[in-house]
VOBA-1610 file (N, C-alpha, C; in pm, whole numbers, padded with zeros to 5 digits, always signed):
BEGIN
Met+06661+02945-01289Met+06678+03002-01420Met+06576+02944-01571Ile+06462+03060-01533Ile+06311+02963-01588Ile+06415+03033-01743Gly+06404+02968-01906Gly+06477+02972-01982Gly+06583+02946-02006Gly+06676+02941-01917Gly+06830+02893-01958Gly+06869+02855-01895Asn+06999+02798-01894Asn+07063+02727-01751Asn+07115+02874-01736Pro+07180+02939-01512Pro+07261+02989-01469Pro+07352+02953-01488Asn+07477+02903-01565Asn+07621+02895-01638Asn+07630+02971-01743Asp+07536+02933-01852Asp+07566+03006-01930Asp+07539+03141-01899Phe+07445+03226-01803Phe+07395+03273-01892Phe+07519+03378-01780Leu+07558+03342-01685Leu+07723+03376-01670Leu+07800+03424-01781Asp+07857+03263-01809Asp+07830+03322-01903Asp+07923+03455-02024Arg+07710+03467-02114Arg+07741+03533-02151Arg+07771+03628-02046Ile+07767+03657-01974Ile+07796+03822-01869Ile+07948+03825-01818Tyr+08011+03733-01902Tyr+08137+03713-01884Tyr+08206+03775-01977Ser+08104+03765-02099Ser+08130+03845-02302Ser+08135+03877-02299Cys+08069+03994-02202Cys+08016+04105-02170Cys+07905+04165-02311Gln+07846+04048-02341Gln+07742+04097-02450Gln+07628+04103-02362Asp+07492+04216-02442Asp+07357+04271-02429Asp+07286+04160-02369Thr+07263+04160-02243Thr+07163+04045-02233Thr+07040+04124-02063Ile+06893+04044-02145Ile+06777+04149-02109Ile+06738+03998-01980Tyr+06716+04004-01901Tyr+06643+03938-01807Tyr+06511+04029-01782Ile+06416+03947-01622Ile+06298+03962-01583Ile+06351+03902-01479Tyr+06253+04067-01353Tyr+06300+03920-01244Tyr+06113+04000-01126Lys+06061+04010-01122Lys+05931+03980-01043Lys+05870+04081-01141Gly+05856+04036-01295Gly+05818+04176-01346Gly+05839+04186-01426Ile+05921+04250-01417Ile+06027+04388-01439Ile+06090+04433-01556Lys+06195+04375-01588Lys+06282+04372-01731Lys+06439+04470-01741Tyr+06516+04343-01686Tyr+06651+04478-01713Tyr+06742+04464-01849Trp+06844+04498-01845Trp+06880+04538-01911Trp+07058+04567-01846Phe+07150+04353-01895Phe+07335+04430-01861Phe+07347+04434-02017Gln+07454+04500-01971Gln+07586+04548-02073Gln+07720+04565-01994Gly+07753+04543-02087Gly+07938+04560-02031Gly+08033+04635-02121Tyr+08128+04634-02127Tyr+08213+04753-02180Tyr+08378+04768-02165Met+08464+04744-02274Met+08599+04805-02223Met+08583+04974-02166Ser+08635+05044-02187Ser+08691+05192-02203Ser+08822+05162-02281Asp+08823+05274-02266Asp+08944+05331-02401Asp+09090+05285-02221Ser+08996+05392-02080Ser+09065+05353-02028Ser+09189+05247-01984Asn+09142+05050-02052Asn+09131+04958-02051Asn+09080+04953-01939Ile+08918+05013-01876Ile+08892+04960-01805Ile+08727+04872-01815Val+08722+04810-01741Val+08570+04726-01805Val+08472+04775-01680His+08377+04779-01754His+08189+04862-01719His+08105+04781-01759Met+08056+04760-01669Met+07835+04617-01641Met+07885+04757-01578Glu+07730+04733-01650Glu+07554+04801-01596Glu+07474+04746-01581Val+07372+04789-01517Val+07225+04759-01512Val+07172+04784-01497Ile+07022+04790-01677Ile+06903+04900-01634Ile+06813+04844-01654Gln+06676+04946-01592Gln+06612+04910-01606Gln+06503+04998-01697Tyr+06505+04828-01802Tyr+06458+04822-01944Tyr+06342+04852-01963Gln+06215+04741-01882Gln+06131+04802-01928Gln+05979+04761-01789Pro+05948+04878-01730Pro+05898+04974-01716Pro+05971+05028-01751Ala+05982+05105-01876Ala+06181+05224-01941Ala+06066+05340-01773Asn+06243+05349-01718Asn+06316+05448-01687Asn+06418+05538-01662Asn+06482+05437-01649Asn+06622+05472-01777Asn+06716+05539-01652Lys+06663+05456-01556Lys+06764+05394-01411Lys+06844+05310-01385Glu+06964+05343-01401Glu+07106+05274-01354Glu+07075+05140-01256Ile+07061+05050-01155Ile+07079+04983-01067Ile+07226+04930-01069Trp+07232+04914-01104Trp+07368+04861-01122Trp+07468+04863-01138Ser+07611+04866-01088Ser+07652+04997-01220Ser+07823+04898-01115His+07933+04800-01209His+08075+04788-01156His+08177+04864-01230Asp+08272+04931-01183Asp+08399+04978-01279Asp+08555+04826-01255Ala+08609+04756-01282Ala+08739+04680-01240Ala+08809+04649-01364Thr+08948+04633-01361Thr+09040+04614-01399Thr+09057+04439-01513Thr+08960+04390-01453Thr+08929+04240-01536Thr+08772+04249-01565Ile+08775+04098-01654Ile+08645+04108-01670Ile+08627+04023-01560Glu+08605+03933-01485Glu+08624+03827-01332Glu+08606+03890-01341Gln+08673+04005-01244Gln+08646+04101-01119Gln+08545+04130-01200Cys+08471+04177-01251Cys+08341+04285-01288Cys+08180+04120-01324Lys+08222+04052-01314Lys+08146+03941-01340Lys+08149+03932-01185Gln+08274+03882-01144Gln+08230+03808-00924Gln+08124+03961-00867Ala+08181+04062-00900Ala+08044+04196-00851Ala+07917+04165-00865Phe+07905+04134-01006Phe+07792+04114-01112Phe+07697+04031-01000Ile+07757+03843-00987Ile+07742+03788-00865Ile+07765+03801-00695Asp+07774+03883-00680Asp+07788+03921-00529Asp+07677+04045-00496Ala+07616+04155-00526Ala+07553+04252-00563Ala+07404+04192-00519Pro+07363+04230-00358Pro+07211+04224-00412Pro+07096+04257-00479Leu+07123+04265-00596Leu+07098+04281-00699Leu+06892+04323-00718Phe+06856+04150-00704Phe+06786+04123-00636Phe+06703+04103-00546Asp+06602+04205-00512Asp+06516+04293-00303Asp+06618+04227-00264Gly+06800+04219-00228Gly+06880+04248-00125Gly+06894+04079-00169Lys+06890+03976-00278Lys+06937+03867-00288Lys+07061+03884-00372Thr+07132+03835-00418Thr+07267+03776-00421Thr+07167+03750-00590Phe+07265+03692-00656Phe+07187+03593-00836Phe+07254+03448-00812Trp+07267+03388-00628Trp+07307+03259-00710Trp+07178+03236-00585Asn+07165+03325-00494Asn+07006+03332-00419Asn+06844+03337-00486Ala+06895+03387-00557Ala+06776+03416-00672Ala+06805+03322-00825Glu+06849+03274-00836Glu+06845+03259-00996Glu+06792+03139-01009Gln+06626+03141-00909Gln+06551+03063-00937Gln+06459+03141-01024Asp+06418+03272-01023Asp+06315+03319-01013Asp+06345+03428-01119Ile+06505+03414-01174Ile+06511+03481-01244Ile+06501+03523-01426Glu+06437+03501-01448Glu+06402+03457-01654Glu+06484+03511-01759Trp+06599+03408-01782Trp+06638+03441-01927Trp+06585+03442-02057Val+06561+03608-02070Val+06521+03639-02219Val+06540+03666-02302Asp+06582+03606-02441Asp+06649+03754-02577Asp+06566+03807-02601Asp+06507+03971-02568Asp+06423+04073-02673Asp+06488+04145-02792
//
């Protein structure tokens, strides 16, 4: 991971903190939260260039389930997080 440690990045995802990362020149915004119905929701939105397009979302009963869904999702040109992490840049914007 460019600009950070991939395990620290996943710890931040686990805490549902807003997180910005770049993959292949496109900036993405990750966010997570717990709704009133005690469901954990995590999502990734394309941030720049802006298009308000949700790239990925997942709802689960635990944060760990959502985190694992993020890790396993083929979000990076068909690659999972661990297959693409060397090309992902973690940025604080």
